[in-house]
C-alpha positions as CSV (number, residue, x, y, z in Angstrom):
1,M,26.7,17.4,4.6
2,K,25.6,20.6,3.1
3,K,25.6,19.0,-0.3
4,L,23.5,16.1,0.8
5,Y,21.1,18.6,2.5
6,F,20.7,20.7,-1.0
7,N,20.4,17.4,-2.6
8,Y,17.6,16.4,-0.6
9,L,15.9,19.6,-1.1
10,E,16.5,19.6,-4.8
11,S,14.3,16.0,-4.8
12,F,11.4,17.8,-3.9
13,K,11.6,20.7,-6.7
14,G,9.1,21.1,-9.6
15,L,6.1,19.1,-7.9
16,S,2.9,20.8,-8.2
17,T,0.8,22.4,-5.3
18,E,-1.8,19.9,-5.6
19,I,0.5,17.1,-5.2
20,W,1.7,18.9,-1.9
21,Y,-1.8,19.1,-0.9
22,L,-2.5,15.5,-1.6
23,A,0.6,14.6,0.2
24,L,-0.7,16.6,3.3
25,I,-3.9,14.9,3.1
26,S,-2.2,11.7,3.0
27,L,-0.3,12.4,6.0
28,V,-3.3,13.4,8.3
29,N,-5.2,10.4,7.1
30,R,-2.4,7.8,7.5
31,A,-1.5,9.4,10.8
32,G,-4.5,8.2,12.2
33,T,-4.3,4.8,10.7
34,M,-3.9,3.2,13.9
35,V,-5.8,-0.1,14.0
36,I,-4.3,-1.7,10.7
37,P,-0.8,-2.4,11.8
38,F,-2.1,-4.0,14.9
39,L,-5.2,-5.7,13.7
40,S,-3.6,-9.3,13.8
41,L,-2.8,-8.7,17.3
42,Y,-6.2,-6.8,18.4
43,L,-8.1,-9.8,16.7
44,K,-6.1,-12.6,19.0
45,K,-5.6,-10.8,22.2
46,E,-9.0,-8.6,22.4
47,M,-11.2,-10.7,20.5
48,G,-9.8,-14.2,21.3
49,F,-9.7,-15.5,17.7
50,T,-7.3,-18.3,16.5
51,E,-4.5,-17.6,13.8
52,T,-6.9,-19.5,11.2
53,D,-10.0,-17.3,12.3
54,I,-7.6,-14.1,11.9
55,G,-6.3,-15.3,8.5
56,S,-10.3,-15.9,7.4
57,I,-10.9,-12.2,8.7
58,F,-8.2,-11.0,6.4
59,V,-9.5,-12.8,3.6
60,F,-12.7,-10.9,3.8
61,F,-10.2,-7.6,4.2
62,G,-8.7,-8.8,1.0
63,M,-12.1,-9.3,-0.9
64,G,-13.3,-5.8,0.3
65,S,-10.1,-4.5,-0.9
66,V,-10.7,-6.1,-4.4
67,I,-14.2,-4.8,-4.7
68,G,-13.2,-1.4,-3.7
69,S,-10.3,-1.3,-6.2
70,W,-12.6,-2.5,-8.9
71,L,-15.4,-0.2,-8.1
72,G,-13.3,2.7,-7.5
73,G,-11.7,2.5,-10.9
74,K,-15.1,1.9,-12.6
75,L,-16.6,4.8,-10.8
76,T,-13.4,7.1,-11.3
77,D,-13.7,6.7,-15.2
78,I,-17.4,7.7,-14.9
79,L,-17.7,10.3,-12.3
80,G,-14.1,11.6,-12.0
81,F,-11.5,11.1,-9.2
82,Y,-12.6,14.0,-7.2
83,K,-16.0,12.8,-6.0
84,I,-14.9,9.3,-5.4
85,M,-12.0,10.5,-3.3
86,V,-14.3,12.6,-1.2
87,A,-17.1,9.9,-0.8
88,S,-14.5,7.3,0.1
89,L,-12.9,9.3,2.9
90,F,-15.9,10.4,4.5
91,L,-17.6,6.7,4.5
92,T,-14.5,5.3,5.7
93,G,-14.2,7.2,8.7
94,L,-17.9,6.4,9.8
95,C,-16.9,2.6,9.2
96,F,-13.8,2.8,11.3
97,I,-15.7,4.1,14.2
98,T,-18.5,1.4,14.1
99,L,-15.9,-1.5,13.8
100,Q,-15.1,-1.4,17.4
101,Y,-18.7,-2.1,18.3
102,I,-18.8,-5.4,16.3
103,N,-17.9,-8.6,18.5
104,S,-18.9,-11.7,16.7
105,F,-16.5,-13.4,14.2
106,W,-19.0,-13.1,11.0
107,G,-19.9,-9.7,12.2
108,F,-16.4,-8.6,12.0
109,C,-15.7,-10.5,8.7
110,I,-18.8,-8.4,7.1
111,G,-17.8,-5.1,8.9
112,I,-14.1,-5.3,7.7
113,L,-15.4,-6.3,4.0
114,M,-17.7,-3.2,4.0
115,T,-15.0,-1.0,5.4
116,M,-12.3,-2.0,2.9
117,S,-14.7,-1.8,0.0
118,I,-15.2,1.8,0.7
119,A,-11.8,2.6,1.8
120,D,-9.8,0.9,-1.3
121,S,-12.2,2.7,-3.9
122,F,-10.0,5.8,-2.7
123,R,-6.8,4.0,-4.4
124,P,-7.6,4.0,-8.0
125,A,-8.8,7.7,-7.7
126,I,-5.7,8.9,-5.9
127,F,-3.5,7.3,-8.6
128,V,-5.6,9.1,-11.4
129,A,-5.4,12.3,-9.4
130,I,-1.4,12.0,-9.4
131,K,-1.5,11.7,-13.0
132,A,-4.0,14.8,-13.2
133,Y,-2.0,17.0,-11.2
134,S,1.6,16.2,-12.1
135,K,3.9,16.5,-15.2
136,P,5.0,13.1,-16.8
137,E,8.5,13.7,-16.0
138,N,7.6,14.3,-12.1
139,Q,5.3,11.3,-12.0
140,T,7.6,9.0,-9.8
141,R,8.5,11.8,-7.5
142,S,4.9,12.8,-7.1
143,V,4.3,9.1,-6.1
144,G,7.2,9.4,-4.0
145,L,6.4,12.3,-2.2
146,I,2.8,10.8,-1.5
147,R,4.2,7.6,-0.3
148,L,6.7,9.6,2.1
149,A,3.5,11.3,3.6
150,I,1.6,7.9,3.9
151,N,4.8,6.4,5.5
152,A,5.6,9.3,7.7
153,G,1.7,9.1,8.9
154,M,2.0,5.4,9.3
155,G,5.2,6.1,11.2
156,I,3.6,8.2,13.8
157,G,0.6,6.1,14.0
158,P,1.8,2.7,14.7
159,T,4.5,4.3,17.3
160,L,1.7,6.1,19.1
161,A,-0.7,3.2,18.8
162,G,1.7,0.9,20.4
163,L,1.9,3.5,23.7
164,I,-2.0,4.2,23.5
165,I,-2.5,0.3,23.6
166,V,-0.2,-0.1,26.4
167,L,-1.9,2.7,28.2
168,E,-5.6,2.7,27.4
169,G,-6.4,-0.2,25.2
170,Y,-7.3,-0.9,21.6
171,H,-10.8,0.8,21.1
172,I,-9.6,4.5,21.2
173,L,-7.8,3.5,18.0
174,F,-11.0,3.0,16.2
175,W,-12.0,6.4,17.0
176,I,-8.8,8.2,15.8
177,D,-8.7,6.3,12.6
178,G,-12.3,7.4,11.9
179,L,-12.1,11.0,12.9
180,T,-8.5,11.4,10.9
181,C,-10.5,10.0,7.6
182,I,-13.1,12.9,8.2
183,A,-10.5,15.5,8.9
184,A,-8.5,14.4,5.9
185,I,-11.6,14.8,3.6
186,L,-12.4,18.2,5.0
187,L,-8.6,19.3,4.1
188,F,-9.1,17.8,0.6
189,N,-12.3,19.6,0.1
190,Y,-10.6,22.8,1.2
191,L,-7.5,22.6,-0.6
192,V,-7.9,20.8,-3.7
193,K,-10.3,21.8,-6.3
194,D,-12.1,19.8,-8.9
195,P,-10.1,19.7,-12.1
196,K,-11.7,21.8,-15.0
197,I,-12.0,18.6,-17.4
198,K,-15.3,16.6,-16.6
199,P,-15.6,12.9,-17.1
200,S,-18.5,13.5,-19.4
201,E,-16.2,15.3,-21.7
202,T,-13.2,12.6,-21.5
203,R,-15.9,10.0,-22.3
204,K,-17.2,11.9,-25.5
205,K,-13.6,12.4,-26.4
206,H,-12.8,8.7,-26.3
207,Q,-16.3,7.3,-27.1
208,N,-14.8,4.5,-29.7
209,L,-12.0,3.3,-27.2
210,D,-12.0,-0.3,-26.5
211,K,-13.3,-0.3,-22.7
212,N,-11.7,-3.8,-22.2
213,L,-8.4,-2.8,-23.6
214,V,-6.7,-3.3,-20.2
215,Y,-7.8,-7.1,-20.3
216,K,-6.1,-7.7,-23.4
217,D,-2.6,-6.1,-22.4
218,T,-0.6,-9.2,-21.9
219,S,2.5,-7.1,-20.4
220,F,0.3,-5.4,-17.8
221,W,-1.1,-8.8,-16.6
222,I,2.5,-9.9,-16.2
223,H,3.0,-6.8,-14.3
224,S,0.0,-7.2,-12.2
225,F,1.1,-10.7,-11.4
226,I,4.2,-9.4,-10.2
227,C,2.4,-6.9,-7.9
228,F,0.5,-9.8,-6.6
229,L,3.3,-11.6,-5.7
230,F,5.1,-8.6,-4.3
231,G,1.9,-8.0,-2.1
232,M,1.7,-11.7,-0.9
233,A,5.1,-11.0,0.7
234,F,5.3,-7.5,1.5
235,F,1.8,-7.6,3.4
236,Q,2.9,-9.9,6.0
237,L,4.7,-6.9,7.5
238,F,1.1,-6.3,9.2
239,T,0.1,-9.8,9.7
240,T,2.7,-12.5,10.4
241,I,5.5,-10.3,11.2
242,P,4.0,-8.7,14.3
243,L,3.0,-11.9,15.6
244,Y,6.5,-13.4,14.9
245,Y,7.9,-10.2,17.0
246,D,5.3,-11.3,19.8
247,E,5.6,-15.0,19.8
248,I,9.3,-15.8,19.2
249,F,11.1,-12.6,20.4
250,Y,8.5,-11.6,23.2
251,L,8.1,-8.0,22.1
252,N,5.3,-5.8,23.4
253,E,3.4,-3.7,21.2
254,F,5.4,-0.6,22.0
255,K,8.7,-2.4,20.9
256,I,7.0,-3.5,17.8
257,G,5.9,0.0,16.8
258,V,9.2,1.2,17.3
259,I,10.7,-1.6,14.8
260,L,7.9,-0.7,12.3
261,F,9.0,2.9,12.7
262,L,12.4,2.0,11.4
263,N,10.6,1.1,7.9
264,V,9.2,4.8,8.0
265,A,12.4,6.5,9.0
266,I,14.3,5.2,6.2
267,I,11.5,5.9,3.7
268,V,11.1,9.7,4.9
269,V,14.9,10.1,4.9
270,F,16.1,8.2,1.6
271,E,13.2,7.5,-0.7
272,M,12.9,10.9,-2.4
273,P,16.5,11.5,-3.0
274,L,17.0,8.1,-4.1
275,L,14.1,8.5,-6.6
276,N,15.5,11.9,-8.0
277,Y,19.0,10.1,-8.3
278,L,17.4,7.2,-10.1
279,E,15.3,9.3,-12.4
280,K,18.5,11.1,-13.6
281,R,20.0,8.0,-14.7
282,L,17.3,7.0,-16.9
283,I,17.3,3.3,-15.7
284,P,14.3,1.6,-17.4
285,V,11.4,0.9,-15.0
286,T,11.6,-2.8,-15.3
287,K,15.0,-3.0,-14.0
288,H,14.1,-1.3,-11.0
289,I,11.1,-3.7,-10.6
290,I,13.4,-6.5,-11.0
291,M,16.0,-5.1,-8.3
292,S,13.0,-4.6,-5.9
293,C,12.0,-8.3,-6.2
294,V,15.5,-9.4,-5.5
295,L,15.7,-7.3,-2.1
296,L,12.2,-8.6,-1.4
297,A,13.3,-12.2,-1.5
298,I,16.5,-11.7,0.4
299,S,14.7,-10.0,3.3
300,F,12.6,-12.9,3.9
301,L,15.4,-15.6,3.5
302,V,17.1,-13.9,6.2
303,L,14.2,-14.5,8.5
304,Y,15.0,-18.3,8.5
305,Q,17.0,-17.9,11.4
306,N,15.5,-17.0,14.7
307,F,18.1,-17.0,17.4
308,W,19.5,-13.4,16.9
309,I,17.0,-10.4,17.3
310,G,19.2,-8.1,15.1
311,I,18.0,-10.2,12.2
312,L,14.7,-8.3,12.6
313,I,16.7,-5.3,11.6
314,V,18.3,-6.6,8.9
315,N,15.0,-8.0,7.4
316,M,13.2,-4.4,7.9
317,V,16.0,-2.6,6.2
318,L,15.8,-5.0,3.1
319,L,12.2,-5.1,3.1
320,T,12.3,-1.2,3.2
321,L,14.6,-0.9,0.5
322,S,12.6,-3.3,-1.6
323,E,9.6,-1.2,-0.9
324,M,11.4,2.1,-2.1
325,L,11.9,0.6,-5.5
326,G,8.8,-1.6,-5.9
327,F,5.9,0.7,-5.1
328,P,6.9,4.0,-6.9
329,Y,8.1,1.9,-10.1
330,T,5.3,-0.5,-10.5
331,N,3.0,2.5,-9.9
332,K,5.2,4.5,-12.6
333,F,5.0,1.5,-14.9
334,A,1.1,1.4,-14.4
335,L,0.6,5.2,-15.1
336,Q,2.9,5.1,-18.2
337,R,1.0,1.9,-19.5
338,A,-2.5,3.5,-18.9
339,K,-4.3,4.6,-21.9
340,E,-5.9,8.1,-21.8
341,G,-9.6,7.6,-20.9
342,L,-9.0,4.2,-19.4
343,E,-6.9,5.5,-16.3
344,G,-9.2,4.4,-13.8
345,S,-9.4,1.0,-15.3
346,Y,-5.8,0.5,-15.5
347,M,-5.0,1.9,-11.9
348,A,-7.9,-0.4,-10.7
349,M,-6.3,-3.5,-12.1
350,Y,-3.2,-2.3,-10.6
351,A,-4.6,-1.7,-7.1
352,M,-6.6,-5.0,-7.3
353,S,-3.2,-6.9,-7.8
354,F,-2.4,-5.9,-4.3
355,S,-5.9,-6.4,-3.0
356,L,-5.9,-9.9,-4.2
357,A,-2.6,-10.2,-2.3
358,H,-4.5,-9.1,0.8
359,I,-6.9,-12.1,0.4
360,F,-4.7,-14.9,-0.2
361,G,-1.4,-13.6,1.6
362,P,-2.8,-13.6,5.2
363,K,-4.7,-16.7,4.9
364,I,-2.2,-18.7,3.5
365,G,0.8,-17.3,5.7
366,L,-1.1,-17.5,8.9
367,S,-2.4,-21.1,8.0
368,I,1.4,-22.2,7.3
369,V,2.5,-20.7,10.7
370,D,-0.3,-22.4,12.4
371,L,0.5,-25.8,10.8
372,Y,4.2,-25.8,10.3
373,G,5.7,-22.5,12.0
374,Y,7.2,-19.6,11.0
375,Q,10.5,-20.6,9.5
376,I,8.5,-22.6,6.7
377,N,6.5,-19.7,6.0
378,W,9.6,-17.6,5.5
379,L,10.8,-20.1,3.1
380,I,7.8,-19.9,1.1
381,T,7.5,-16.3,1.0
382,F,11.0,-16.1,0.0
383,S,9.9,-18.4,-3.3
384,Y,7.1,-15.7,-4.1
385,G,10.0,-13.3,-4.5
386,I,12.1,-15.6,-6.7
387,I,8.8,-16.2,-9.1
388,A,8.5,-12.4,-9.3
389,I,12.0,-12.0,-10.2
390,I,11.6,-14.3,-13.0
391,L,8.4,-12.6,-14.2
392,A,10.0,-9.1,-13.8
393,Y,12.9,-10.3,-16.0
394,W,10.5,-11.4,-18.7
395,L,8.4,-8.2,-18.6
396,H,11.9,-6.3,-18.9
397,K,12.6,-8.5,-22.3
398,R,9.0,-7.8,-23.4
399,I,9.0,-4.0,-22.9
400,K,12.2,-3.8,-24.6
401,Q,10.6,-5.6,-27.7
402,H,7.8,-3.0,-27.4
403,L,5.2,-5.7,-26.6
């Protein structure tokens, strides 16, 4: 037991102070992110929208995410990640507070589009910040630490949110979301200093660099499509899966929050030691991506049966293991592949892969549920994982050939 404890502590050694501060900020921000995991339930129960309407709203959610990721990447290359992170967090806080006052379908579509356009401009910027503030050999664990903080925050958030919804209703969650975004930016501005190297110096150094290089990188396109398929499946954790818990197994919001907390608990306890162990084994990044896709596919295949509530736990464990490999190592691949001076563009394309999944995943998933039921949706989601496995194997072969 003592050895396990020291191994756990060892997995955090060597990370820079700035990475720890970024993790703290992410924890504060995500602990307040209470609306998103329950958004599909809020839209159905409070707003009275149908599954088709909810799917359409999530299309605008995804469109905003794509716009924000693209814009954030471009602005990060021009202005630097620091300014983009500050502006994004502050404005996102104001947007979340405003969303609760929107009552119409089209108003909510436009509101969520604007909110996500601002919120997800943060994502390419923080990816570039990780690269700027960590040594190359520590990048995977740096990503893991920030993911741990995000997941710890999101574990606290949904669990408390489920209780708050039962006691007070949904609307107070929008205030909590908004104010924690603003609190996070105050912490960020106080704790983390703007780097000495300015974007203008970087642009001068790389003035002859092909700005469209990322779009000509075939292997990175394959990687991006894998990320898209991964997102198509994984993000159902926030859309069809909570509805499945509610409609098929009759779980209330608090019980749903407890199951979602299992995802977080596994990540908080096991992800950093796992990444530390795997990094010492020098296994190619692409092999980790293959395994994450295998676990993802199996996690949705087991949901095909709906007569035993325990299968929800099996699904959550497999989905979490897939997440623990998938997100850190797809992120590491993108960071390693990014050319100096174009980090923002590469990380924007990486983030946009998941943002596009936000557009198509909820709409397709909820439409399938509406027309054919949950079991057919799980089989189709399983097929996303199978295609991702094939593409990941292809990517592995290409990287071995230095393509």
